[in-house]
DOVEX-357951 format. One line per field, with one value per residue: residue in one letter; x, y, z of N, C-alpha, C in turn. Coordinates in pm, whole numbers. Example, Ala and Ser with C-alpha at 12.3 -4.5 7.8 and 13.67 -1.06 7.14 Angstrom:
residues 2
residu	c(A;S)
nxx	c(1319;1285)
nyy	c(-569;-225)
nzz	c(780;708)
caxx	c(1230;1367)
cayy	c(-450;-106)
cazz	c(780;714)
cxx	c(1320;1290)
cyy	c(-330;3)
czz	c(780;787)
This chain:
residues 300
residu	c(M;T;L;A;V;E;R;R;L;E;P;A;A;R;L;A;P;A;V;G;T;G;P;A;R;R;A;W;I;G;P;L;A;R;H;A;L;L;I;A;V;A;A;L;L;L;L;P;F;Y;W;M;L;N;S;A;L;K;S;N;T;D;I;F;A;Y;P;I;Q;W;W;P;D;P;V;R;W;D;N;F;A;S;T;I;G;S;R;Y;F;P;F;L;R;L;L;G;N;S;V;F;F;A;G;G;V;T;I;G;T;V;L;S;C;A;A;V;G;Y;G;F;A;R;L;R;F;P;G;R;D;I;L;F;T;I;T;I;A;T;L;M;I;P;P;I;V;L;F;I;P;T;Y;V;L;F;S;K;L;G;L;I;G;G;Y;T;P;L;I;L;P;A;F;F;G;N;A;F;F;I;F;M;M;R;Q;F;F;L;G;I;P;W;D;L;S;D;A;A;R;I;D;G;A;G;E;F;R;I;F;W;E;I;M;L;P;L;V;R;P;A;L;M;V;V;A;V;F;T;L;L;Y;T;W;H;D;F;F;G;P;L;I;Y;L;Q;D;A;A;Q;Y;P;L;S;L;G;L;Y;A;F;K;S;Q;R;T;A;D;W;A;N;I;M;M;G;S;F;L;T;T;L;P;L;I;V;V;F;L;F;T;Q;R;Y;F;L;R;G;I;T;T;T;G;L;K;G)
nxx	c(4659;4525;4271;4235;4234;4000;3796;3847;3750;3484;3292;3292;3195;2948;2833;2835;2606;2399;2476;2524;2283;2055;2062;2130;1892;1708;1781;1718;1455;1299;1318;1233;953;847;865;699;456;438;423;186;8;54;-48;-306;-402;-341;-533;-797;-733;-630;-859;-1016;-869;-866;-1134;-1187;-1091;-1255;-1568;-1893;-2053;-1868;-1763;-1936;-1940;-1957;-1769;-1544;-1336;-1027;-845;-888;-1047;-1167;-919;-1035;-937;-1042;-1213;-1065;-1040;-1329;-1401;-1225;-1312;-1580;-1845;-1969;-1753;-1509;-1181;-955;-993;-1105;-883;-709;-844;-815;-548;-491;-656;-559;-289;-260;-367;-169;74;8;-39;223;390;284;259;537;656;498;568;842;862;759;946;1204;1211;1210;967;715;455;467;465;199;43;127;13;-266;-286;-241;-462;-674;-686;-868;-1104;-1394;-1395;-1630;-1782;-1678;-1751;-2017;-1990;-1753;-1849;-2056;-1903;-1734;-1960;-2069;-1854;-1868;-1742;-1834;-1868;-1640;-1285;-1152;-1258;-1176;-896;-783;-787;-572;-353;-331;-237;-210;-300;-187;14;176;264;429;619;737;857;1060;1225;1310;1494;1730;2045;2135;2361;2387;2211;2288;2548;2477;2347;2570;2710;2550;2306;1954;1636;1450;1620;1772;1562;1473;1709;1864;1723;1511;1605;1719;1521;1382;1287;1063;898;827;681;455;352;293;98;-95;-159;-267;-492;-647;-685;-867;-1083;-1414;-1641;-1588;-1549;-1817;-1969;-1887;-1837;-2024;-2055;-2031;-1809;-1585;-1545;-1338;-1155;-1262;-1522;-1616;-1608;-1812;-2040;-2026;-2056;-2326;-2463;-2398;-2498;-2514;-2285;-2045;-1780;-1658;-1703;-1512;-1287;-1275;-1229;-981;-831;-854;-706;-461;-285;-190;-55;175;285;349;545;757;814;869;1116;1188;959;935;1171;1119;915;1030;1210;1099;1073;1125;1200;1163)
nyy	c(4472;4238;4343;4469;4241;4135;4316;4322;4058;4068;4193;3972;3762;3850;3855;3595;3412;3520;3483;3210;3078;3164;3098;2813;2740;2772;2595;2340;2373;2377;2111;1965;2065;1972;1692;1655;1720;1541;1302;1337;1350;1086;935;999;900;625;583;474;210;105;129;-56;-303;-314;-321;-570;-753;-733;-782;-765;-597;-444;-303;-88;41;301;521;534;237;230;18;-332;-504;-764;-918;-1055;-1312;-1535;-1440;-1455;-1721;-1791;-1637;-1735;-2010;-1989;-2076;-1894;-1744;-1862;-1846;-1938;-2030;-1807;-1645;-1785;-1754;-1477;-1442;-1580;-1436;-1153;-1194;-1286;-1080;-882;-995;-987;-723;-599;-737;-671;-402;-322;-418;-289;-8;-21;-53;198;366;285;180;250;328;390;610;580;786;888;663;649;881;834;609;735;912;745;739;931;823;716;423;277;342;166;-73;-212;-267;-445;-657;-750;-853;-1056;-1212;-1304;-1455;-1659;-1658;-1575;-1599;-1697;-1639;-1543;-1313;-1127;-1144;-1165;-897;-755;-841;-683;-436;-112;212;424;303;212;471;531;339;397;641;560;389;590;715;546;512;528;376;153;-22;-11;-101;-370;-464;-435;-647;-865;-912;-963;-775;-869;-997;-800;-636;-806;-909;-696;-428;-478;-546;-312;-136;-226;-113;32;-170;-265;-77;-62;-323;-330;-118;-220;-466;-369;-235;-441;-637;-519;-492;-487;-454;-574;-870;-911;-867;-1060;-1310;-1599;-1811;-1875;-2019;-1921;-1666;-1387;-1240;-983;-988;-1198;-1113;-921;-1081;-1223;-1024;-962;-1190;-1190;-949;-812;-895;-736;-753;-989;-925;-699;-838;-1007;-806;-716;-948;-952;-729;-765;-932;-751;-566;-728;-792;-517;-461;-632;-524;-267;-126;-148;-31;244;340;323;518;754;783;815;833;1142;1215;1295)
nzz	c(3785;3788;3804;3577;3388;3468;3401;3123;3060;3146;2936;2750;2911;2956;2718;2639;2719;2571;2312;2311;2394;2231;1934;1966;2124;1925;1753;1852;1923;1698;1551;1763;1789;1539;1544;1755;1640;1435;1586;1721;1486;1402;1607;1604;1371;1411;1628;1537;1446;1681;1858;1723;1770;2045;2087;1991;2184;2394;2577;2443;2609;2750;2539;2489;2720;2967;3171;2891;2833;2799;2792;2759;3008;3186;2965;2669;2524;2418;2220;1990;1921;1895;1676;1463;1465;1391;1198;1035;944;810;848;754;503;368;381;215;-36;-65;-69;-310;-493;-459;-487;-759;-907;-837;-931;-1215;-1260;-1196;-1386;-1633;-1635;-1589;-1836;-2041;-1948;-1984;-2258;-2358;-2255;-2344;-2594;-2940;-3160;-3433;-3357;-3072;-2882;-2916;-2859;-2582;-2480;-2525;-2348;-2100;-2111;-2045;-1780;-1713;-1746;-1568;-1365;-1313;-1547;-1737;-1636;-1690;-1975;-1960;-1780;-1933;-2145;-2027;-1944;-2194;-2264;-2078;-1838;-1587;-1223;-1111;-1056;-1287;-1434;-1248;-1211;-1476;-1621;-1491;-1626;-1846;-1783;-1599;-1629;-1450;-1312;-1532;-1632;-1403;-1411;-1644;-1596;-1427;-1574;-1772;-1612;-1605;-1713;-2063;-2153;-2032;-2135;-2401;-2402;-2340;-2569;-2738;-2651;-2739;-2608;-2617;-2655;-2479;-2285;-2193;-2075;-1873;-1725;-1676;-1645;-1491;-1238;-1149;-1113;-899;-645;-761;-870;-621;-513;-697;-653;-382;-360;-531;-414;-162;-274;-391;-183;-31;-206;-258;-425;-686;-624;-521;-728;-932;-818;-714;-558;-218;-113;-247;-164;-84;206;234;143;289;554;546;492;742;916;842;953;1205;1360;1598;1729;1826;1920;1799;1548;1533;1577;1355;1163;1242;1185;919;850;944;772;576;724;803;564;475;686;607;368;362;349;79;-30;74;-28;-305;-319;-248;-446;-691;-1030;-1216;-1455;-1804)
caxx	c(4674;4392;4148;4229;4180;3847;3719;3853;3673;3350;3208;3278;3110;2809;2777;2824;2477;2326;2520;2513;2142;1968;2074;2114;1772;1612;1827;1649;1300;1222;1291;1125;816;824;848;573;340;436;386;31;-70;62;-141;-447;-411;-354;-634;-902;-678;-618;-993;-1052;-800;-919;-1276;-1177;-1046;-1359;-1709;-1993;-2107;-1755;-1728;-2020;-1931;-1929;-1687;-1475;-1255;-918;-787;-986;-1038;-1050;-880;-1113;-858;-1141;-1275;-996;-1074;-1456;-1409;-1169;-1394;-1714;-1899;-1994;-1634;-1403;-1084;-836;-1043;-1124;-744;-659;-904;-770;-417;-492;-703;-474;-162;-283;-386;-47;163;-40;-9;347;454;231;308;688;674;464;647;979;847;739;1062;1345;1203;1158;873;630;344;493;408;58;-8;138;-87;-396;-284;-261;-594;-760;-707;-978;-1240;-1423;-1402;-1777;-1836;-1639;-1794;-2107;-1930;-1669;-1937;-2126;-1791;-1719;-2077;-2069;-1748;-1911;-1639;-1883;-1880;-1499;-1170;-1093;-1279;-1108;-751;-729;-760;-466;-250;-331;-178;-285;-236;-119;150;263;335;513;718;804;948;1166;1300;1380;1609;1837;2133;2117;2485;2375;2142;2361;2660;2419;2329;2699;2744;2479;2192;1834;1573;1392;1723;1806;1455;1449;1815;1935;1626;1408;1674;1748;1380;1317;1186;940;824;775;566;348;300;228;-39;-194;-201;-350;-620;-710;-708;-996;-1180;-1531;-1732;-1561;-1588;-1949;-2044;-1848;-1843;-2144;-2036;-1968;-1682;-1495;-1551;-1220;-1178;-1349;-1667;-1653;-1627;-1952;-2120;-2009;-2138;-2473;-2521;-2380;-2511;-2503;-2165;-1931;-1654;-1619;-1685;-1391;-1178;-1275;-1161;-831;-757;-856;-606;-324;-181;-139;44;284;347;423;665;880;860;872;1239;1188;852;969;1289;1062;823;1112;1309;1001;1144;1070;1248;1073)
cayy	c(4371;4145;4416;4493;4120;4106;4414;4277;3938;4102;4188;3844;3684;3909;3811;3438;3355;3576;3411;3060;3027;3184;2990;2688;2714;2770;2478;2210;2388;2344;1978;1913;2084;1888;1552;1636;1736;1405;1195;1361;1308;934;889;1034;801;496;562;379;84;70;91;-190;-403;-283;-373;-711;-819;-700;-832;-670;-498;-353;-207;36;87;439;578;432;162;233;-105;-436;-566;-859;-939;-1175;-1395;-1650;-1383;-1495;-1863;-1806;-1595;-1835;-2115;-1956;-2126;-1781;-1675;-1960;-1750;-1991;-2049;-1682;-1609;-1855;-1702;-1351;-1456;-1615;-1323;-1046;-1240;-1297;-938;-816;-1043;-946;-603;-589;-778;-596;-261;-314;-455;-169;95;-34;-20;343;438;239;140;360;273;480;633;557;903;890;549;676;975;748;539;835;956;664;773;1031;750;646;270;241;350;47;-190;-284;-344;-548;-759;-828;-935;-1175;-1301;-1368;-1564;-1768;-1662;-1537;-1706;-1742;-1535;-1504;-1186;-1038;-1140;-1143;-761;-713;-872;-587;-313;-12;327;506;222;211;599;550;252;462;736;503;341;682;753;455;558;448;328;13;-108;-8;-207;-498;-485;-477;-777;-954;-946;-940;-688;-938;-1023;-653;-605;-904;-933;-580;-338;-511;-538;-174;-66;-312;-31;80;-276;-301;18;-126;-451;-295;-52;-316;-563;-308;-219;-562;-699;-460;-473;-552;-449;-673;-1001;-914;-896;-1177;-1442;-1649;-1928;-1838;-2085;-1843;-1523;-1333;-1181;-845;-1025;-1287;-1018;-858;-1189;-1245;-920;-986;-1306;-1158;-813;-761;-938;-649;-806;-1081;-843;-639;-940;-1030;-688;-715;-1060;-911;-625;-819;-978;-632;-521;-803;-752;-392;-466;-689;-466;-122;-62;-118;61;377;383;340;627;866;798;797;909;1267;1263;1289)
cazz	c(3673;3806;3797;3416;3330;3505;3312;2990;3041;3160;2826;2698;2990;2955;2583;2623;2730;2456;2179;2316;2412;2128;1822;2012;2150;1808;1693;1903;1935;1557;1527;1858;1740;1407;1596;1849;1550;1368;1684;1744;1374;1385;1719;1552;1259;1471;1708;1487;1457;1823;1904;1666;1842;2187;2102;1950;2304;2490;2567;2374;2715;2778;2429;2488;2865;3002;3074;2783;2871;2693;2791;2803;3150;3153;2813;2613;2437;2351;2097;1875;1886;1853;1547;1386;1460;1343;1062;950;911;789;824;676;362;315;381;98;-147;-74;-115;-447;-572;-458;-554;-899;-961;-818;-1036;-1331;-1269;-1196;-1504;-1750;-1639;-1614;-1965;-2118;-1926;-2050;-2413;-2378;-2224;-2398;-2730;-3037;-3287;-3480;-3291;-2941;-2806;-2932;-2776;-2452;-2460;-2515;-2234;-1986;-2116;-1998;-1631;-1690;-1761;-1434;-1374;-1316;-1673;-1804;-1569;-1752;-2094;-1908;-1731;-2056;-2226;-1966;-1937;-2313;-2266;-1985;-1719;-1461;-1116;-1083;-1036;-1408;-1461;-1144;-1223;-1604;-1674;-1446;-1717;-1961;-1744;-1520;-1676;-1363;-1282;-1658;-1626;-1303;-1436;-1764;-1538;-1365;-1679;-1824;-1532;-1617;-1823;-2191;-2175;-1983;-2243;-2536;-2371;-2346;-2706;-2807;-2600;-2794;-2535;-2691;-2595;-2349;-2192;-2126;-1985;-1761;-1638;-1641;-1626;-1376;-1102;-1126;-1077;-792;-566;-819;-870;-486;-495;-777;-584;-248;-375;-600;-308;-83;-340;-417;-62;25;-311;-221;-538;-790;-591;-501;-866;-1015;-741;-695;-450;-92;-91;-315;-103;-8;333;223;114;392;659;535;522;872;988;827;1022;1364;1358;1729;1804;1786;1952;1707;1395;1527;1550;1213;1097;1276;1122;771;822;992;672;513;822;800;437;488;772;542;231;382;304;-63;-58;107;-132;-433;-311;-245;-562;-811;-1157;-1246;-1583;-1913)
cxx	c(4559;4271;4128;4186;4044;3769;3730;3759;3532;3249;3182;3183;2966;2752;2764;2683;2399;2355;2513;2378;2052;1969;2073;1971;1682;1654;1761;1500;1234;1217;1198;981;762;807;723;451;328;374;227;-42;-72;-45;-281;-494;-428;-473;-754;-855;-671;-756;-1043;-1001;-851;-1051;-1271;-1146;-1130;-1479;-1788;-2033;-1991;-1737;-1811;-2020;-1901;-1891;-1608;-1360;-1134;-825;-887;-942;-1161;-1031;-956;-1024;-935;-1204;-1202;-1026;-1219;-1475;-1343;-1253;-1537;-1742;-1931;-1871;-1510;-1283;-980;-880;-1049;-978;-703;-705;-841;-629;-397;-543;-605;-338;-162;-287;-247;67;134;-2;128;416;398;267;444;706;634;532;780;970;840;860;1189;1339;1159;1089;764;510;345;424;261;-1;17;37;-219;-396;-314;-395;-691;-788;-838;-1114;-1277;-1443;-1546;-1833;-1784;-1693;-1903;-2060;-1831;-1746;-2013;-2032;-1766;-1832;-2092;-1970;-1776;-1810;-1710;-1894;-1729;-1402;-1116;-1140;-1217;-966;-705;-710;-635;-348;-243;-306;-271;-212;-145;26;235;326;444;643;802;906;1073;1258;1373;1478;1731;1911;2135;2251;2483;2313;2217;2488;2607;2402;2450;2736;2664;2339;2065;1749;1509;1504;1769;1694;1457;1569;1885;1841;1572;1482;1694;1631;1314;1220;1068;852;758;664;434;270;235;86;-138;-249;-299;-488;-707;-757;-844;-1104;-1298;-1635;-1713;-1603;-1738;-2020;-2024;-1858;-1983;-2158;-1950;-1838;-1562;-1474;-1400;-1265;-1282;-1490;-1713;-1672;-1771;-2055;-2134;-2103;-2277;-2539;-2507;-2385;-2477;-2368;-2045;-1805;-1596;-1602;-1547;-1274;-1164;-1201;-1021;-764;-753;-734;-471;-241;-123;-30;181;349;417;553;785;902;876;1005;1233;1081;896;1086;1217;966;912;1195;1215;1059;1057;1127;1154;965)
cyy	c(4273;4224;4452;4366;4102;4202;4370;4154;3950;4116;4055;3750;3731;3868;3668;3383;3404;3505;3266;3007;3060;3104;2848;2646;2687;2652;2348;2232;2339;2197;1912;1940;2001;1742;1552;1650;1593;1296;1208;1312;1139;881;895;927;668;460;474;247;34;52;-28;-301;-417;-353;-538;-800;-785;-788;-723;-565;-391;-253;-72;84;235;458;478;366;159;100;-218;-495;-637;-873;-1059;-1238;-1494;-1576;-1433;-1638;-1869;-1743;-1678;-1948;-2103;-2008;-2022;-1722;-1773;-1881;-1807;-1998;-1908;-1619;-1663;-1792;-1556;-1351;-1486;-1511;-1208;-1063;-1249;-1162;-866;-856;-1004;-799;-544;-617;-691;-450;-232;-328;-322;-44;101;-7;126;410;417;199;251;287;386;478;596;656;914;779;583;784;922;675;622;886;870;667;865;944;689;507;219;251;221;-72;-266;-350;-456;-669;-834;-909;-1065;-1271;-1354;-1484;-1687;-1778;-1604;-1640;-1755;-1615;-1487;-1368;-1072;-1028;-1106;-1005;-708;-742;-776;-448;-216;127;420;430;212;360;601;449;323;566;681;442;460;736;670;502;457;359;179;-79;-113;-96;-350;-547;-521;-608;-890;-995;-892;-836;-749;-959;-898;-617;-678;-930;-799;-463;-353;-507;-387;-92;-130;-235;11;-44;-302;-202;-25;-239;-419;-217;-142;-419;-492;-280;-339;-635;-649;-444;-553;-552;-567;-816;-1002;-930;-1033;-1304;-1465;-1767;-1864;-1896;-2008;-1702;-1494;-1273;-1068;-900;-1111;-1208;-962;-961;-1215;-1157;-920;-1093;-1275;-1012;-737;-796;-850;-681;-898;-1023;-767;-733;-985;-933;-688;-825;-1033;-818;-675;-853;-865;-567;-589;-783;-628;-386;-518;-613;-314;-46;-19;-13;206;421;401;481;747;884;784;899;1040;1300;1241;1394)
czz	c(3677;3769;3636;3342;3346;3405;3167;2956;3078;3053;2760;2766;2984;2825;2558;2625;2617;2336;2203;2325;2302;2011;1854;2055;2032;1719;1719;1917;1802;1539;1647;1837;1630;1460;1675;1751;1490;1467;1709;1617;1370;1495;1676;1448;1315;1566;1655;1489;1600;1887;1854;1751;1986;2203;2090;2069;2420;2487;2495;2476;2729;2654;2437;2640;2858;3152;2999;2864;2766;2698;2831;2941;3181;2997;2769;2501;2359;2231;1973;1830;1834;1716;1446;1365;1419;1208;964;896;901;750;726;516;301;289;248;-27;-163;-118;-266;-545;-574;-513;-703;-972;-941;-929;-1172;-1355;-1268;-1336;-1623;-1741;-1649;-1763;-2064;-2086;-1974;-2202;-2426;-2348;-2310;-2537;-2815;-3144;-3311;-3400;-3137;-2851;-2809;-2857;-2617;-2404;-2444;-2391;-2114;-1984;-2056;-1847;-1607;-1699;-1611;-1454;-1386;-1448;-1761;-1742;-1644;-1874;-2060;-1852;-1846;-2133;-2151;-1945;-2072;-2317;-2162;-1875;-1585;-1355;-1082;-1078;-1173;-1447;-1367;-1163;-1367;-1649;-1610;-1532;-1823;-1915;-1668;-1571;-1576;-1335;-1428;-1664;-1518;-1350;-1568;-1702;-1476;-1468;-1751;-1744;-1533;-1728;-1946;-2215;-2126;-2086;-2372;-2522;-2378;-2481;-2770;-2776;-2660;-2733;-2626;-2600;-2453;-2250;-2107;-2020;-1856;-1673;-1601;-1593;-1498;-1239;-1061;-1083;-970;-686;-626;-833;-731;-456;-560;-695;-459;-265;-440;-497;-206;-144;-350;-299;-24;-70;-256;-340;-632;-742;-570;-622;-940;-946;-712;-580;-332;-58;-156;-272;-61;110;328;228;229;515;661;551;670;959;960;918;1182;1373;1494;1809;1764;1817;1845;1555;1416;1529;1421;1124;1115;1207;978;747;857;871;596;598;797;680;430;571;701;414;256;337;154;-105;-35;6;-260;-420;-319;-364;-691;-924;-1187;-1399;-1694;-1923)
């Protein structure tokens, strides 16, 4: 009796390791390989930022030391104070100028693109599709082609030397973000706006109180991308601004580098301080930003 049971269980015992280990092993090897690849790519992308921060906390001699020092020893915390207190890099004033510049452009872009995108998506009027096609076609025009006519226009209006030429165009929309907002508005059910019209709501109230809250992730994507581009904009402020007191961080860092060509530690600290506000903004907005990226409308 016992011998018969053992013979009956022997094939099952022999098959158990083959059945249990093969699929199970493949089940965890795949995710492990993907995560290892993602970690390697993330480390590679973060390496320049780490090297910037690492150099910002070293002396100029230690930056070029051989072998490479992957951790500052000693840590030069005084580089932070010397950079902030430098007369060539008035950080707080430059930061205020950048916030005003980037904030104005971001607000103008978000409002204008949301309004125009809503019009193309939810309003019916003659020539709507033709106007939308023309708007999208402007993406094919290189920005540098429009620069000289735009500069001449603002020069004739006497607006050169301030932030007006840099902020005012943002209130006339951006073709790419108009297209993106239109796709989001197309994904909203028409029943919502029809019910609001039956209740007596006007078009502006429907847009402002009903539609905008529903496309909040899309608005966040537009805001973050616009803020990122404007914060690092160098060419525009270089051309239109004439007073050093109006420089944003991007232009102020260049002026600081021109004055302190060999002071790499403070230059790296200035670069880190210039990038730090964007990191803080992204940390507070990443939830809405990632949701907007992953739910970008594909309808239409």
